VMD Tcl script that builds the backbone (N, CA, C; Angstrom):
set m [mol new atoms 297]
animate dup $m
set s [atomselect $m all]
$s set {name element resname resid chain x y z} {
  {N N MET 1 A -120.084 22.598 -57.912}
  {CA C MET 1 A -119.556 21.260 -58.031}
  {C C MET 1 A -120.693 20.323 -58.431}
  {N N THR 2 A -120.429 19.455 -59.384}
  {CA C THR 2 A -121.445 18.493 -59.786}
  {C C THR 2 A -121.481 17.324 -58.819}
  {N N LYS 3 A -122.530 16.528 -58.919}
  {CA C LYS 3 A -122.668 15.371 -58.035}
  {C C LYS 3 A -121.478 14.418 -58.195}
  {N N ALA 4 A -120.987 14.250 -59.417}
  {CA C ALA 4 A -119.840 13.378 -59.658}
  {C C ALA 4 A -118.589 13.909 -58.972}
  {N N ASP 5 A -118.482 15.239 -58.863}
  {CA C ASP 5 A -117.318 15.845 -58.220}
  {C C ASP 5 A -117.326 15.644 -56.709}
  {N N ASP 6 A -118.466 15.274 -56.134}
  {CA C ASP 6 A -118.579 15.053 -54.692}
  {C C ASP 6 A -117.952 13.735 -54.267}
  {N N ARG 7 A -117.551 12.900 -55.215}
  {CA C ARG 7 A -117.013 11.574 -54.928}
  {C C ARG 7 A -115.599 11.468 -55.500}
  {N N ILE 8 A -114.829 10.559 -54.927}
  {CA C ILE 8 A -113.456 10.344 -55.387}
  {C C ILE 8 A -113.167 8.848 -55.325}
  {N N GLU 9 A -112.288 8.378 -56.183}
  {CA C GLU 9 A -111.928 6.962 -56.201}
  {C C GLU 9 A -110.895 6.667 -55.124}
  {N N MET 10 A -111.168 5.621 -54.344}
  {CA C MET 10 A -110.242 5.182 -53.310}
  {C C MET 10 A -109.785 3.770 -53.683}
  {N N LEU 11 A -108.478 3.571 -53.713}
  {CA C LEU 11 A -107.882 2.288 -54.070}
  {C C LEU 11 A -107.594 1.476 -52.807}
  {N N ASN 12 A -107.228 0.206 -53.014}
  {CA C ASN 12 A -106.885 -0.658 -51.890}
  {C C ASN 12 A -105.671 -1.493 -52.281}
  {N N VAL 13 A -104.577 -1.326 -51.552}
  {CA C VAL 13 A -103.344 -2.050 -51.853}
  {C C VAL 13 A -103.554 -3.567 -51.786}
  {N N ASN 14 A -104.509 -4.021 -50.983}
  {CA C ASN 14 A -104.769 -5.452 -50.824}
  {C C ASN 14 A -105.653 -6.027 -51.925}
  {N N SER 15 A -106.304 -5.164 -52.709}
  {CA C SER 15 A -107.191 -5.594 -53.793}
  {C C SER 15 A -106.893 -4.782 -55.040}
  {N N PRO 16 A -105.776 -5.064 -55.704}
  {CA C PRO 16 A -105.418 -4.286 -56.899}
  {C C PRO 16 A -106.551 -4.294 -57.924}
  {N N GLY 17 A -106.816 -3.132 -58.480}
  {CA C GLY 17 A -107.870 -3.006 -59.479}
  {C C GLY 17 A -109.245 -2.730 -58.894}
  {N N HIS 18 A -109.415 -2.929 -57.594}
  {CA C HIS 18 A -110.702 -2.661 -56.946}
  {C C HIS 18 A -110.763 -1.186 -56.559}
  {N N VAL 19 A -111.808 -0.513 -57.014}
  {CA C VAL 19 A -111.975 0.915 -56.758}
  {C C VAL 19 A -113.308 1.138 -56.056}
  {N N VAL 20 A -113.280 1.982 -55.039}
  {CA C VAL 20 A -114.495 2.365 -54.327}
  {C C VAL 20 A -114.634 3.877 -54.450}
  {N N ARG 21 A -115.828 4.338 -54.780}
  {CA C ARG 21 A -116.065 5.787 -54.857}
  {C C ARG 21 A -116.624 6.235 -53.513}
  {N N VAL 22 A -115.942 7.216 -52.909}
  {CA C VAL 22 A -116.290 7.679 -51.563}
  {C C VAL 22 A -116.471 9.192 -51.551}
  {N N GLU 23 A -116.987 9.687 -50.446}
  {CA C GLU 23 A -117.231 11.117 -50.282}
  {C C GLU 23 A -115.902 11.890 -50.310}
  {N N ARG 24 A -115.792 12.796 -51.259}
  {CA C ARG 24 A -114.549 13.537 -51.489}
  {C C ARG 24 A -114.104 14.352 -50.267}
  {N N ALA 25 A -115.020 15.066 -49.636}
  {CA C ALA 25 A -114.649 15.947 -48.525}
  {C C ALA 25 A -114.028 15.157 -47.375}
  {N N LYS 26 A -114.621 14.018 -47.033}
  {CA C LYS 26 A -114.082 13.211 -45.935}
  {C C LYS 26 A -112.751 12.582 -46.324}
  {N N TYR 27 A -112.671 12.089 -47.555}
  {CA C TYR 27 A -111.423 11.491 -48.029}
  {C C TYR 27 A -110.295 12.516 -47.966}
  {N N GLU 28 A -110.528 13.693 -48.524}
  {CA C GLU 28 A -109.468 14.699 -48.588}
  {C C GLU 28 A -109.073 15.201 -47.202}
  {N N ALA 29 A -110.034 15.343 -46.300}
  {CA C ALA 29 A -109.716 15.765 -44.927}
  {C C ALA 29 A -108.853 14.717 -44.236}
  {N N MET 30 A -109.210 13.454 -44.383}
  {CA C MET 30 A -108.432 12.381 -43.751}
  {C C MET 30 A -107.057 12.267 -44.399}
  {N N ARG 31 A -106.982 12.392 -45.705}
  {CA C ARG 31 A -105.695 12.301 -46.413}
  {C C ARG 31 A -104.742 13.399 -45.938}
  {N N ARG 32 A -105.251 14.622 -45.858}
  {CA C ARG 32 A -104.416 15.738 -45.375}
  {C C ARG 32 A -103.916 15.470 -43.962}
  {N N ALA 33 A -104.805 15.021 -43.092}
  {CA C ALA 33 A -104.433 14.751 -41.699}
  {C C ALA 33 A -103.410 13.626 -41.620}
  {N N MET 34 A -103.620 12.563 -42.375}
  {CA C MET 34 A -102.678 11.434 -42.333}
  {C C MET 34 A -101.300 11.840 -42.835}
  {N N LEU 35 A -101.256 12.558 -43.942}
  {CA C LEU 35 A -99.954 12.965 -44.473}
  {C C LEU 35 A -99.258 13.956 -43.546}
  {N N ALA 36 A -100.030 14.679 -42.756}
  {CA C ALA 36 A -99.443 15.631 -41.809}
  {C C ALA 36 A -98.830 14.935 -40.595}
  {N N VAL 37 A -99.390 13.800 -40.180}
  {CA C VAL 37 A -98.911 13.167 -38.946}
  {C C VAL 37 A -97.981 11.974 -39.161}
  {N N VAL 38 A -98.072 11.310 -40.299}
  {CA C VAL 38 A -97.243 10.131 -40.541}
  {C C VAL 38 A -95.829 10.585 -40.918}
  {N N PRO 39 A -94.823 10.095 -40.200}
  {CA C PRO 39 A -93.446 10.527 -40.482}
  {C C PRO 39 A -92.906 9.954 -41.789}
  {N N ALA 40 A -91.907 10.623 -42.325}
  {CA C ALA 40 A -91.277 10.173 -43.563}
  {C C ALA 40 A -90.211 9.120 -43.313}
  {N N ASP 41 A -89.875 8.882 -42.071}
  {CA C ASP 41 A -88.825 7.923 -41.756}
  {C C ASP 41 A -89.391 6.637 -41.173}
  {N N ALA 42 A -88.844 5.497 -41.624}
  {CA C ALA 42 A -89.216 4.205 -41.050}
  {C C ALA 42 A -88.618 4.129 -39.649}
  {N N PRO 43 A -89.197 3.450 -38.699}
  {CA C PRO 43 A -90.328 2.560 -38.894}
  {C C PRO 43 A -91.677 3.266 -38.867}
  {N N GLY 44 A -91.770 4.511 -38.478}
  {CA C GLY 44 A -93.035 5.227 -38.510}
  {C C GLY 44 A -93.865 5.039 -37.258}
  {N N LEU 45 A -95.186 5.122 -37.422}
  {CA C LEU 45 A -96.119 5.064 -36.305}
  {C C LEU 45 A -97.091 3.896 -36.452}
  {N N THR 46 A -97.609 3.422 -35.335}
  {CA C THR 46 A -98.657 2.399 -35.381}
  {C C THR 46 A -99.972 3.067 -35.779}
  {N N ALA 47 A -100.962 2.262 -36.140}
  {CA C ALA 47 A -102.276 2.794 -36.496}
  {C C ALA 47 A -102.879 3.559 -35.322}
  {N N ALA 48 A -102.708 3.054 -34.102}
  {CA C ALA 48 A -103.251 3.726 -32.919}
  {C C ALA 48 A -102.569 5.076 -32.696}
  {N N GLU 49 A -101.265 5.135 -32.907}
  {CA C GLU 49 A -100.537 6.397 -32.752}
  {C C GLU 49 A -100.971 7.407 -33.808}
  {N N ILE 50 A -101.173 6.928 -35.026}
  {CA C ILE 50 A -101.627 7.811 -36.101}
  {C C ILE 50 A -103.003 8.376 -35.753}
  {N N LYS 51 A -103.907 7.511 -35.308}
  {CA C LYS 51 A -105.265 7.964 -34.987}
  {C C LYS 51 A -105.249 9.020 -33.889}
  {N N ALA 52 A -104.470 8.796 -32.850}
  {CA C ALA 52 A -104.408 9.759 -31.748}
  {C C ALA 52 A -103.922 11.125 -32.232}
  {N N ARG 53 A -103.013 11.131 -33.185}
  {CA C ARG 53 A -102.451 12.393 -33.687}
  {C C ARG 53 A -103.331 13.074 -34.730}
  {N N LEU 54 A -104.083 12.287 -35.494}
  {CA C LEU 54 A -104.871 12.915 -36.553}
  {C C LEU 54 A -106.251 13.381 -36.108}
  {N N LEU 55 A -106.797 12.786 -35.054}
  {CA C LEU 55 A -108.140 13.179 -34.609}
  {C C LEU 55 A -108.283 14.684 -34.378}
  {N N PRO 56 A -107.329 15.345 -33.717}
  {CA C PRO 56 A -107.484 16.796 -33.519}
  {C C PRO 56 A -107.429 17.605 -34.822}
  {N N LEU 57 A -106.923 17.019 -35.889}
  {CA C LEU 57 A -106.791 17.726 -37.164}
  {C C LEU 57 A -108.028 17.608 -38.055}
  {N N LEU 58 A -108.934 16.704 -37.700}
  {CA C LEU 58 A -110.108 16.465 -38.542}
  {C C LEU 58 A -111.198 17.501 -38.287}
  {N N PRO 59 A -111.869 17.964 -39.336}
  {CA C PRO 59 A -112.958 18.924 -39.163}
  {C C PRO 59 A -114.122 18.304 -38.389}
  {N N GLU 60 A -114.565 18.975 -37.364}
  {CA C GLU 60 A -115.668 18.487 -36.536}
  {C C GLU 60 A -116.943 18.317 -37.361}
  {N N ALA 61 A -117.139 19.155 -38.361}
  {CA C ALA 61 A -118.340 19.072 -39.192}
  {C C ALA 61 A -118.399 17.765 -39.986}
  {N N LEU 62 A -117.239 17.230 -40.369}
  {CA C LEU 62 A -117.196 15.982 -41.143}
  {C C LEU 62 A -117.078 14.746 -40.257}
  {N N PHE 63 A -116.402 14.883 -39.130}
  {CA C PHE 63 A -116.164 13.765 -38.223}
  {C C PHE 63 A -116.571 14.169 -36.811}
  {N N PRO 64 A -117.865 14.357 -36.550}
  {CA C PRO 64 A -118.304 14.822 -35.225}
  {C C PRO 64 A -117.875 13.856 -34.120}
  {N N GLY 65 A -117.089 14.387 -33.194}
  {CA C GLY 65 A -116.600 13.550 -32.101}
  {C C GLY 65 A -115.703 12.416 -32.560}
  {N N GLY 66 A -115.128 12.521 -33.740}
  {CA C GLY 66 A -114.265 11.469 -34.280}
  {C C GLY 66 A -115.036 10.320 -34.899}
  {N N ALA 67 A -116.353 10.500 -35.103}
  {CA C ALA 67 A -117.194 9.432 -35.659}
  {C C ALA 67 A -116.670 8.959 -37.010}
  {N N LYS 68 A -116.593 7.662 -37.161}
  {CA C LYS 68 A -116.165 6.987 -38.398}
  {C C LYS 68 A -114.715 7.262 -38.775}
  {N N ALA 69 A -113.954 7.915 -37.920}
  {CA C ALA 69 A -112.561 8.238 -38.246}
  {C C ALA 69 A -111.729 6.975 -38.444}
  {N N GLY 70 A -111.995 5.934 -37.680}
  {CA C GLY 70 A -111.234 4.691 -37.815}
  {C C GLY 70 A -111.408 4.053 -39.186}
  {N N TRP 71 A -112.651 4.026 -39.677}
  {CA C TRP 71 A -112.922 3.451 -40.999}
  {C C TRP 71 A -112.209 4.262 -42.068}
  {N N TRP 72 A -112.341 5.581 -42.008}
  {CA C TRP 72 A -111.706 6.447 -42.985}
  {C C TRP 72 A -110.187 6.376 -42.890}
  {N N GLN 73 A -109.658 6.265 -41.684}
  {CA C GLN 73 A -108.209 6.154 -41.518}
  {C C GLN 73 A -107.696 4.915 -42.237}
  {N N LYS 74 A -108.344 3.779 -42.025}
  {CA C LYS 74 A -107.905 2.529 -42.655}
  {C C LYS 74 A -108.045 2.614 -44.175}
  {N N GLY 75 A -109.174 3.126 -44.643}
  {CA C GLY 75 A -109.384 3.229 -46.084}
  {C C GLY 75 A -108.368 4.126 -46.760}
  {N N VAL 76 A -108.095 5.268 -46.171}
  {CA C VAL 76 A -107.128 6.198 -46.752}
  {C C VAL 76 A -105.714 5.634 -46.642}
  {N N GLN 77 A -105.408 4.948 -45.547}
  {CA C GLN 77 A -104.088 4.317 -45.405}
  {C C GLN 77 A -103.871 3.302 -46.532}
  {N N LEU 78 A -104.864 2.449 -46.808}
  {CA C LEU 78 A -104.745 1.465 -47.883}
  {C C LEU 78 A -104.642 2.144 -49.247}
  {N N ASP 79 A -105.370 3.241 -49.424}
  {CA C ASP 79 A -105.309 4.009 -50.669}
  {C C ASP 79 A -103.922 4.624 -50.860}
  {N N LEU 80 A -103.387 5.235 -49.812}
  {CA C LEU 80 A -102.057 5.849 -49.911}
  {C C LEU 80 A -100.979 4.803 -50.183}
  {N N GLU 81 A -101.136 3.619 -49.607}
  {CA C GLU 81 A -100.191 2.530 -49.913}
  {C C GLU 81 A -100.302 2.137 -51.385}
  {N N ALA 82 A -101.534 2.008 -51.888}
  {CA C ALA 82 A -101.745 1.624 -53.284}
  {C C ALA 82 A -101.172 2.665 -54.243}
  {N N ARG 83 A -101.173 3.913 -53.841}
  {CA C ARG 83 A -100.660 4.999 -54.684}
  {C C ARG 83 A -99.156 5.230 -54.497}
  {N N GLY 84 A -98.518 4.451 -53.621}
  {CA C GLY 84 A -97.082 4.576 -53.420}
  {C C GLY 84 A -96.674 5.773 -52.578}
  {N N LEU 85 A -97.590 6.287 -51.751}
  {CA C LEU 85 A -97.281 7.436 -50.914}
  {C C LEU 85 A -97.028 7.056 -49.460}
  {N N MET 86 A -97.332 5.809 -49.105}
  {CA C MET 86 A -97.148 5.330 -47.740}
  {C C MET 86 A -96.729 3.864 -47.812}
  {N N ALA 87 A -95.980 3.426 -46.800}
  {CA C ALA 87 A -95.533 2.034 -46.765}
  {C C ALA 87 A -95.630 1.503 -45.340}
  {N N ARG 88 A -95.581 0.177 -45.242}
  {CA C ARG 88 A -95.593 -0.502 -43.951}
  {C C ARG 88 A -94.171 -0.932 -43.605}
  {N N ALA 89 A -93.799 -0.746 -42.360}
  {CA C ALA 89 A -92.523 -1.287 -41.895}
  {C C ALA 89 A -92.781 -2.725 -41.461}
  {N N ASP 90 A -91.807 -3.575 -41.607}
  {CA C ASP 90 A -91.946 -4.990 -41.235}
  {C C ASP 90 A -91.735 -5.123 -39.732}
  {N N THR 91 A -92.708 -4.657 -38.967}
  {CA C THR 91 A -92.637 -4.673 -37.509}
  {C C THR 91 A -93.927 -5.250 -36.950}
  {N N LYS 92 A -93.889 -5.595 -35.689}
  {CA C LYS 92 A -95.099 -5.998 -34.967}
  {C C LYS 92 A -95.181 -5.120 -33.741}
  {N N PRO 93 A -96.216 -4.338 -33.544}
  {CA C PRO 93 A -97.322 -4.141 -34.490}
  {C C PRO 93 A -96.864 -3.387 -35.730}
  {N N LEU 94 A -97.706 -3.450 -36.762}
  {CA C LEU 94 A -97.383 -2.743 -38.009}
  {C C LEU 94 A -97.181 -1.265 -37.752}
  {N N ARG 95 A -96.232 -0.695 -38.461}
  {CA C ARG 95 A -95.979 0.744 -38.390}
  {C C ARG 95 A -95.995 1.261 -39.830}
  {N N PHE 96 A -96.394 2.512 -39.964}
  {CA C PHE 96 A -96.551 3.116 -41.291}
  {C C PHE 96 A -95.712 4.383 -41.383}
  {N N TYR 97 A -95.195 4.633 -42.590}
  {CA C TYR 97 A -94.415 5.838 -42.827}
  {C C TYR 97 A -94.665 6.305 -44.264}
  {N N ARG 98 A -94.407 7.603 -44.507}
  {CA C ARG 98 A -94.582 8.177 -45.832}
  {C C ARG 98 A -93.373 7.847 -46.706}
  {N N LEU 99 A -93.609 7.780 -47.988}
  {CA C LEU 99 A -92.517 7.583 -48.951}
  {C C LEU 99 A -92.174 8.886 -49.632}
}
mol reanalyze $m
mol bondsrecalc $m
mol representation Tube
mol addrep $m
């Protein structure tokens, strides 16, 4: 894998057109975990519920003790929303579900 292949573009639903290049392995691990735990039916789960369910699915080598999982969870959630794979339910607190 080349150095360029080690990174992937992450979008943000709140900043259309803004792209951040992030570590591919962490992004893909978090994306897989999020898509595995977030339900396809609204209203879905809160961010705290998602985090509790995805932490056991994350590779310890990439997220030792869950380190930085919150940052990656939020970034991937915003990316999945920007890509049309996840949505927010109009609830308080916010809940998320897959499309």
